[in-house]
C-alpha positions as MATLAB code, in Angstrom:
seq = 'MIRGLYTSTTGMLAAQTQSEVIGDNVTNVKTPGYKEELSSNISFPSMLIQRMGGNQASEVVAVGGMGTGVGVDRLTLSNVQGSLDTTDINTDLALSTPGYFVVQTPAGERFTRDGHFQRNADGMLQSPDGFAVLGVNGPIGPLSSDFEVSSDGTIIDHGLSLDRLRVVEIPEDALQREGQSLYSATQPVQVSVEAKIKQGAVEASNVDLSGQMVQIMSVMKAYEANQKVIQTQDEMLGKAVNEVGKI';
ca = [
      77.430   25.195    4.809;
      78.842   25.132    1.230;
      75.261   25.104   -0.057;
      74.587   28.251    1.964;
      77.442   29.956    0.073;
      75.735   29.047   -3.186;
      72.413   30.348   -1.987;
      73.814   33.699   -0.917;
      75.748   33.971   -4.138;
      72.627   33.607   -6.212;
      71.027   36.354   -4.121;
      73.885   38.682   -4.931;
      73.739   37.827   -8.651;
      69.999   38.503   -8.762;
      70.558   41.869   -6.988;
      73.287   42.773   -9.448;
      71.020   42.053  -12.459;
      68.227   44.158  -10.847;
      70.619   47.044  -10.308;
      71.639   46.925  -13.953;
      67.977   47.081  -15.027;
      67.366   50.070  -12.697;
      70.501   51.753  -14.100;
      69.215   51.403  -17.710;
      65.878   52.821  -16.639;
      67.372   55.850  -14.944;
      69.749   56.476  -17.877;
      66.728   56.622  -20.210;
      64.463   58.727  -18.023;
      64.457   61.448  -20.731;
      64.375   59.154  -23.778;
      61.114   59.724  -25.751;
      58.893   56.646  -25.821;
      61.134   54.642  -23.488;
      59.261   51.869  -21.592;
      60.421   51.137  -18.062;
      61.852   47.665  -17.631;
      60.642   45.539  -14.711;
      62.438   42.558  -13.230;
      61.079   39.899  -10.813;
      62.804   37.203   -8.852;
      61.956   33.527   -8.637;
      62.999   30.894   -6.185;
      64.987   27.948   -7.409;
      63.314   24.557   -6.772;
      63.356   23.477   -3.152;
      65.199   20.295   -2.121;
      63.561   17.651   -0.025;
      65.580   16.972    3.128;
      65.367   13.433    4.482;
      66.682   11.868    7.660;
      68.170    8.487    7.184;
      67.221    5.839    9.685;
      63.952    5.966   11.749;
      62.668    3.182   13.873;
      64.181    0.846   11.302;
      67.615    1.135    9.726;
      66.142    1.352    6.264;
      63.484    3.897    7.074;
      63.724    7.317    5.399;
      61.956   10.191    7.103;
      61.142   13.401    5.351;
      61.976   16.427    7.492;
      61.014   19.284    5.173;
      62.347   21.400    2.315;
      65.325   23.595    1.796;
      65.654   26.542   -0.707;
      68.476   26.436   -3.150;
      68.690   30.158   -4.034;
      66.977   32.865   -6.068;
      67.342   34.177   -9.572;
      65.766   36.780  -11.904;
      62.663   35.259  -13.368;
      62.230   37.482  -16.422;
      62.306   41.067  -17.600;
      59.079   42.746  -18.683;
      58.211   46.190  -20.001;
      55.778   48.567  -18.332;
      52.964   49.548  -20.647;
      52.035   52.600  -18.581;
      51.827   55.531  -21.009;
      54.304   58.376  -20.535;
      53.176   61.997  -20.477;
      52.645   63.772  -23.824;
      54.962   66.706  -24.139;
      53.785   69.427  -26.595;
      56.573   70.583  -29.014;
      54.503   72.223  -31.809;
      56.774   70.548  -34.316;
      54.657   68.939  -37.040;
      56.995   65.945  -37.521;
      56.615   65.051  -33.863;
      53.854   62.449  -33.353;
      52.607   60.896  -30.168;
      50.270   57.959  -29.516;
      47.654   58.575  -26.869;
      46.401   54.975  -27.110;
      48.102   51.514  -26.874;
      50.136   50.616  -29.945;
      53.441   51.186  -31.739;
      54.575   53.019  -34.858;
      56.149   50.842  -37.469;
      59.569   51.520  -39.022;
      61.552   49.733  -41.675;
      65.047   48.703  -40.662;
      67.710   46.595  -42.445;
      66.658   43.764  -40.164;
      62.951   44.112  -41.033;
      60.020   45.844  -39.464;
      60.532   47.159  -35.975;
      58.201   49.068  -33.554;
      58.530   52.215  -31.490;
      56.594   54.751  -29.498;
      59.281   57.389  -30.018;
      57.470   59.676  -32.427;
      60.301   62.296  -32.595;
      60.322   61.971  -36.382;
      61.854   64.116  -39.010;
      61.913   64.666  -42.807;
      65.023   63.663  -44.683;
      66.429   65.468  -47.680;
      63.893   63.749  -50.001;
      60.960   64.693  -47.775;
      60.466   61.136  -46.510;
      59.346   60.697  -42.875;
      61.939   58.828  -40.821;
      62.682   57.865  -37.233;
      65.505   59.441  -35.156;
      67.678   56.502  -36.244;
      67.011   57.232  -39.868;
      64.575   54.393  -40.497;
      61.589   54.920  -42.794;
      58.292   55.424  -40.974;
      55.660   53.128  -42.533;
      52.116   53.899  -43.452;
      49.446   51.545  -44.752;
      50.905   51.822  -48.232;
      54.533   51.730  -47.254;
      57.168   54.472  -46.569;
      55.565   57.875  -45.981;
      56.463   60.733  -48.313;
      57.711   62.820  -49.851;
      56.036   65.405  -47.717;
      56.102   69.148  -47.676;
      57.105   71.026  -44.571;
      53.507   71.881  -43.640;
      51.850   68.443  -43.779;
      49.214   67.571  -41.282;
      48.266   64.328  -39.387;
      44.749   63.783  -38.153;
      43.971   62.021  -34.944;
      43.352   58.708  -36.760;
      46.795   58.960  -38.394;
      45.678   60.132  -41.875;
      48.433   62.201  -43.488;
      47.257   65.226  -45.405;
      49.522   67.304  -47.583;
      48.311   70.193  -49.758;
      44.762   69.188  -49.024;
      45.279   65.657  -50.315;
      45.035   62.472  -48.218;
      48.304   60.671  -48.937;
      48.378   57.716  -46.523;
      47.650   56.646  -42.986;
      50.191   55.894  -40.309;
      50.478   52.215  -39.661;
      50.037   51.509  -35.857;
      50.105   47.993  -34.473;
      49.244   46.359  -31.179;
      51.699   43.894  -29.630;
      51.132   41.619  -26.625;
      53.240   42.711  -23.633;
      54.990   39.353  -23.342;
      55.880   39.402  -27.068;
      57.940   42.626  -26.960;
      61.746   42.419  -27.193;
      63.807   45.588  -26.706;
      66.365   46.418  -29.385;
      68.165   49.554  -28.256;
      66.531   52.312  -26.202;
      63.070   52.626  -27.744;
      63.023   50.177  -30.630;
      61.327   46.775  -30.344;
      60.736   43.551  -32.092;
      57.842   41.120  -31.636;
      58.029   37.425  -31.081;
      54.419   36.961  -32.059;
      52.343   38.266  -35.005;
      51.207   41.896  -34.571;
      47.715   43.261  -35.194;
      46.858   46.578  -36.816;
      45.311   48.947  -34.266;
      41.817   50.206  -35.332;
      41.518   52.619  -32.392;
      44.811   54.383  -32.509;
      44.787   58.081  -31.694;
      47.671   60.262  -32.640;
      48.556   63.834  -31.587;
      50.634   65.850  -33.916;
      53.148   68.314  -32.433;
      53.877   66.194  -29.367;
      56.082   63.332  -28.208;
      55.546   60.738  -25.542;
      58.027   61.068  -22.704;
      59.620   58.140  -20.939;
      57.343   56.353  -18.449;
      60.191   55.696  -15.942;
      59.115   56.584  -12.362;
      62.419   58.082  -11.101;
      61.363   58.259   -7.449;
      60.281   54.532   -7.576;
      63.595   53.543   -9.153;
      65.468   55.274   -6.295;
      63.451   53.295   -3.729;
      64.152   50.042   -5.592;
      67.875   50.648   -5.826;
      68.036   51.173   -2.049;
      66.231   47.887   -1.519;
      68.470   46.089   -4.005;
      71.656   47.427   -2.369;
      70.497   46.297    1.093;
      69.756   42.767   -0.225;
      73.219   42.679   -1.833;
      74.983   43.816    1.251;
      72.919   41.282    3.420;
      73.934   38.376    1.201;
      77.527   39.645    1.161;
      77.607   39.555    5.013;
      76.171   36.022    4.995;
      78.910   34.797    2.684;
      81.636   36.492    4.890;
      80.172   34.788    8.017;
      80.070   31.404    6.403;
      83.601   31.833    5.123;
      84.793   32.617    8.638;
      82.990   29.521    9.991;
      84.517   27.271    7.329;
      87.962   28.629    8.232;
      87.417   27.803   11.913;
      86.153   24.333   10.998;
      89.246   23.660    8.882;
      91.551   24.814   11.664;
      89.844   22.582   14.195;
      90.158   19.600   11.872;
      93.858   20.345   11.462;
      94.342   20.182   15.249;
      92.930   16.687   15.538;
];
């Protein structure tokens, strides 16, 4: 019976983690370049149940397995592309292919699909967080206010080709979120040779809001069901203790 309490508790903890993930997704439904986070559950290893004493006193008979609970296996990011929203602002850039822009942060190179860039006072292209956007030759700029970006990422200013945006591809299981739309990689990245960029647009969040609402309802029901199981088992334990006290 005590084991049943542990099993139900793990179910509640898993549901709580899933609700937190869904909450983060819903909060960032309007964050440019945000990638929906997905969670999956995994069963803890089953325990083999044995019955002591068969035809012989020393005989052990296996009678089956018993689950020991559930937990969140891992969190992954959805690579489904968000819609491209036209802004007609020349510093806004959107990737229409897989890949990530590269920015330089104090902690090293980081990656993003949030192309809502801007020019700083020195004309250098930077991310919304103020990090330098990197091209093949390093930080991009200084740029005039009417620079252009071709579909392959080549940056043209006053008729001169200055640099080309650096876009990299990262395996899905190597991405680690740092903030809302900034990522690091746990594996080496590769330069994308097929990147396509649209100037004057940004990629919207790929969060499926209706799907998140369905998931939160399912998670809430799972949490409530495990909660009721714990309450029932607690009542049964209380009755058992009272009966023992009467003996």
